[in-house]
Backbone as JSON, one array per atom type, in Angstrom:
{
  "sequence": "MAAATADNKMPGNAGTKRRFKLWMMFIVLFMGWAAYTIFGQMQQKNATGIKLNAVQSQIDASVQETEALKRQVERLNDPEYIEQLATKEQGMVKKGVQQIFSD",
  "N": [[20.04, -52.63, -49.03], [20.74, -51.51, -46.51], [22.01, -48.94, -46.47], [19.83, -47.53, -47.92], [17.78, -47.65, -45.4], [19.02, -46.45, -43.48], [18.98, -43.6, -44.62], [16.15, -43.11, -44.75], [15.92, -42.72, -42.12], [17.11, -40.26, -41.77], [15.81, -37.97, -42.34], [13.43, -37.95, -41.01], [14.71, -37.9, -38.49], [15.48, -35.28, -38.76], [12.94, -33.59, -39.03], [12.26, -34.29, -36.26], [14.25, -32.72, -34.57], [13.61, -29.99, -35.86], [11.15, -29.67, -34.7], [12.0, -30.23, -32.09], [13.43, -27.88, -31.75], [11.44, -25.71, -32.12], [9.72, -25.93, -30.26], [11.37, -25.87, -27.96], [11.99, -23.14, -28.53], [9.38, -22.29, -28.22], [8.88, -22.59, -25.53], [10.87, -21.15, -24.48], [9.98, -18.38, -25.02], [7.7, -18.37, -23.88], [8.39, -18.39, -21.11], [9.79, -16.37, -20.7], [8.15, -14.43, -21.19], [6.38, -14.61, -19.03], [8.55, -14.64, -16.97], [8.65, -11.36, -17.56], [6.2, -10.85, -17.1], [5.97, -11.34, -14.02], [8.02, -9.49, -12.88], [6.83, -7.11, -13.04], [4.46, -7.36, -11.79], [5.57, -7.3, -9.45], [6.58, -5.14, -8.89], [4.31, -3.2, -9.47], [3.34, -4.43, -7.06], [4.97, -3.49, -5.16], [4.97, -0.74, -5.07], [2.16, -0.49, -4.88], [1.94, -1.15, -2.1], [3.69, 0.94, -0.75], [1.76, 3.14, -0.94], [-0.61, 2.1, 0.12], [0.46, 2.09, 2.95], [1.26, 4.7, 2.96], [-1.95, 5.63, 3.05], [-2.45, 4.39, 5.39], [-1.24, 5.75, 7.42], [-2.45, 8.07, 7.08], [-4.86, 7.57, 7.86], [-4.16, 6.37, 10.59], [-3.31, 9.24, 11.61], [-5.98, 10.49, 11.14], [-7.65, 8.86, 13.3], [-6.18, 9.47, 15.32], [-6.83, 12.42, 15.42], [-9.71, 12.52, 15.98], [-10.36, 11.21, 18.38], [-8.8, 12.96, 20.17], [-10.57, 15.25, 19.61], [-13.09, 14.35, 20.56], [-12.33, 13.91, 23.31], [-11.92, 17.0, 24.12], [-14.63, 17.44, 23.49], [-16.01, 15.63, 25.57], [-14.98, 17.32, 27.52], [-15.76, 19.61, 27.38], [-18.64, 19.52, 28.55], [-18.12, 19.51, 31.06], [-18.93, 21.7, 33.72], [-16.95, 23.0, 35.19], [-14.83, 23.03, 33.57], [-15.55, 24.62, 31.51], [-16.15, 26.93, 32.97], [-13.32, 27.56, 33.32], [-12.19, 27.82, 31.07], [-13.58, 30.41, 30.32], [-12.88, 32.11, 32.05], [-9.93, 32.5, 31.59], [-9.76, 32.84, 28.74], [-11.93, 34.96, 28.03], [-12.13, 36.54, 30.1], [-13.74, 36.27, 31.97], [-15.37, 36.6, 35.11], [-17.16, 35.25, 38.12], [-19.8, 37.01, 39.78], [-18.31, 39.54, 42.57], [-15.52, 38.26, 42.89], [-12.45, 39.01, 42.26], [-10.32, 39.13, 39.51], [-6.87, 38.12, 38.75], [-4.28, 39.55, 37.37], [-1.17, 38.44, 35.93], [2.09, 39.29, 34.69]],
  "CA": [[19.22, -52.24, -48.12], [21.18, -51.0, -45.03], [21.77, -47.47, -46.99], [18.12, -47.2, -47.66], [17.49, -47.38, -44.15], [19.71, -45.37, -43.19], [18.22, -42.71, -45.36], [15.3, -42.76, -44.15], [16.16, -42.23, -40.72], [17.79, -38.86, -41.71], [14.59, -36.97, -42.85], [12.69, -38.29, -39.41], [15.61, -36.91, -37.44], [15.82, -33.76, -38.96], [11.83, -33.44, -38.26], [12.16, -34.02, -34.99], [15.13, -31.74, -34.21], [12.88, -28.98, -36.25], [9.69, -29.94, -33.92], [12.34, -29.95, -30.42], [13.8, -26.57, -31.39], [10.31, -25.0, -32.19], [8.88, -26.54, -28.45], [12.18, -25.15, -27.12], [11.62, -21.51, -28.74], [7.97, -21.67, -27.3], [9.12, -22.39, -23.87], [11.7, -19.48, -23.79], [9.09, -17.47, -25.32], [6.51, -18.52, -22.8], [9.22, -18.44, -19.7], [10.06, -14.58, -20.93], [7.01, -13.61, -21.09], [6.12, -14.94, -17.32], [9.23, -13.15, -15.94], [8.41, -10.08, -17.59], [4.86, -10.31, -15.94], [6.2, -11.63, -12.81], [8.74, -8.57, -12.29], [5.8, -6.37, -13.63], [3.48, -7.39, -10.94], [6.47, -6.81, -8.3], [6.69, -3.5, -8.95], [3.08, -2.82, -8.83], [2.73, -4.66, -5.35], [5.8, -2.38, -4.1], [3.89, 0.66, -5.71], [0.76, -0.44, -3.97], [2.36, -1.35, -0.34], [4.13, 2.19, -0.42], [0.11, 3.85, -1.19], [-1.27, 1.78, 1.36], [1.29, 2.8, 3.67], [0.62, 6.34, 2.92], [-3.45, 6.06, 3.67], [-2.73, 4.16, 6.82], [-0.59, 7.35, 8.02], [-3.41, 9.27, 6.84], [-6.13, 7.13, 8.52], [-3.92, 6.97, 11.78], [-3.75, 10.48, 12.22], [-7.17, 11.0, 11.6], [-8.24, 8.55, 14.54], [-6.05, 10.22, 16.95], [-7.6, 13.82, 15.54], [-10.96, 12.49, 16.29], [-10.18, 11.23, 20.01], [-8.49, 14.6, 20.91], [-11.6, 16.02, 19.46], [-13.91, 13.32, 21.68], [-11.76, 14.15, 25.1], [-12.06, 17.96, 24.18], [-16.43, 17.62, 23.63], [-16.41, 15.41, 27.22], [-14.33, 18.07, 28.76], [-16.64, 21.06, 27.38], [-19.86, 19.37, 29.34], [-17.89, 20.11, 32.28], [-19.08, 23.48, 34.02], [-15.97, 23.29, 35.82], [-13.63, 23.47, 32.71], [-16.17, 25.87, 30.94], [-15.79, 28.24, 33.71], [-11.63, 27.64, 33.61], [-11.77, 28.97, 29.84], [-14.46, 31.66, 29.91], [-11.85, 33.26, 32.81], [-8.66, 32.5, 30.79], [-9.83, 33.25, 27.35], [-12.65, 35.89, 27.99], [-11.96, 37.54, 31.2], [-15.05, 36.56, 32.28], [-15.37, 36.04, 36.5], [-18.48, 35.66, 38.37], [-19.7, 38.38, 40.97], [-17.48, 39.58, 43.38], [-14.54, 37.66, 42.32], [-11.77, 39.73, 41.28], [-9.58, 38.38, 38.98], [-5.52, 38.36, 39.03], [-3.12, 39.26, 36.12], [0.23, 38.23, 36.0], [2.7, 39.64, 33.43]],
  "C": [[19.68, -51.72, -46.72], [21.31, -49.13, -45.6], [20.79, -46.99, -47.08], [17.72, -46.95, -46.56], [17.87, -46.58, -43.18], [19.5, -43.89, -43.48], [17.33, -42.42, -45.22], [15.02, -42.68, -42.61], [16.4, -40.8, -40.83], [16.5, -37.55, -41.71], [13.53, -36.99, -41.82], [13.24, -37.57, -38.75], [15.36, -35.54, -37.46], [14.43, -32.93, -38.48], [11.6, -33.07, -36.83], [13.03, -32.89, -34.09], [14.36, -30.51, -34.68], [11.72, -28.43, -34.96], [10.5, -29.34, -32.39], [12.52, -28.37, -30.46], [12.25, -25.61, -31.31], [9.71, -24.86, -30.7], [10.02, -25.54, -27.57], [12.15, -23.43, -27.41], [10.23, -21.27, -28.36], [8.3, -21.76, -25.94], [10.09, -21.5, -23.45], [10.95, -18.47, -23.89], [8.39, -17.5, -23.88], [7.22, -18.38, -21.29], [9.76, -16.91, -19.46], [9.26, -13.79, -20.63], [6.32, -13.6, -19.77], [7.01, -14.25, -16.46], [8.89, -11.98, -16.22], [7.22, -9.98, -16.69], [4.87, -10.47, -14.87], [7.04, -10.13, -12.2], [7.75, -7.5, -12.46], [5.16, -6.12, -12.55], [4.62, -7.27, -9.7], [6.41, -5.49, -8.26], [5.39, -2.78, -8.47], [2.56, -3.22, -7.45], [3.74, -3.61, -4.27], [4.8, -1.2, -4.09], [2.65, 0.62, -4.66], [0.9, -0.24, -2.44], [2.66, -0.05, -0.21], [2.65, 3.27, -0.25], [-0.57, 3.57, 0.34], [-0.63, 2.42, 2.82], [1.15, 4.05, 4.14], [-0.91, 6.36, 3.43], [-3.14, 5.45, 5.16], [-2.17, 5.03, 7.67], [-1.84, 7.78, 8.0], [-4.53, 8.83, 7.75], [-5.96, 7.2, 10.53], [-4.12, 8.09, 12.47], [-5.13, 10.76, 11.85], [-8.04, 10.27, 12.9], [-7.55, 9.24, 15.83], [-6.78, 11.92, 16.74], [-8.85, 13.64, 16.35], [-11.01, 11.68, 18.18], [-9.92, 11.94, 20.64], [-9.81, 15.15, 20.7], [-12.87, 15.63, 20.45], [-13.59, 14.01, 22.9], [-12.25, 15.69, 24.7], [-14.03, 18.3, 24.47], [-16.34, 17.15, 24.92], [-15.76, 16.8, 27.97], [-15.21, 19.62, 28.51], [-17.82, 20.65, 28.08], [-19.39, 19.36, 30.58], [-18.47, 21.43, 32.37], [-17.84, 24.06, 34.5], [-14.7, 24.38, 34.8], [-14.39, 24.67, 31.61], [-15.96, 27.03, 31.48], [-14.07, 28.57, 33.52], [-11.66, 28.52, 32.16], [-12.74, 30.24, 29.8], [-13.49, 32.51, 31.11], [-10.78, 33.54, 32.19], [-8.97, 33.32, 29.37], [-10.7, 34.62, 27.44], [-12.84, 36.82, 29.22], [-13.04, 37.37, 32.08], [-14.76, 36.31, 33.91], [-16.75, 36.33, 37.2], [-18.29, 36.89, 39.4], [-18.94, 38.68, 42.11], [-16.33, 38.92, 43.68], [-13.82, 38.62, 41.68], [-10.39, 38.99, 40.55], [-8.11, 39.04, 38.76], [-4.79, 38.72, 37.47], [-2.06, 39.03, 36.38], [0.77, 38.68, 34.6], [3.83, 39.03, 33.38]]
}
């Protein structure tokens, strides 16, 4: 009777080991897939961060250029500045005023 009981436990034990091995294989494959996905996403994140920095620097440059153009527009509304530009760039002077040239 004892021998029969021992024989009955062997097949059940083998099935348990097989199920455990299959379960561990599933877990290992799942963890491998998860690690692969995480590393892929980290690389995408780094590439996206680099692109973001490039676009941000372009935006900053555009904002600085816009501010400079706004200041220039404000100065062009000033009659004294327009008079200075006309004198320097076009050589225009008011009547009775003699322009001095320096070499």
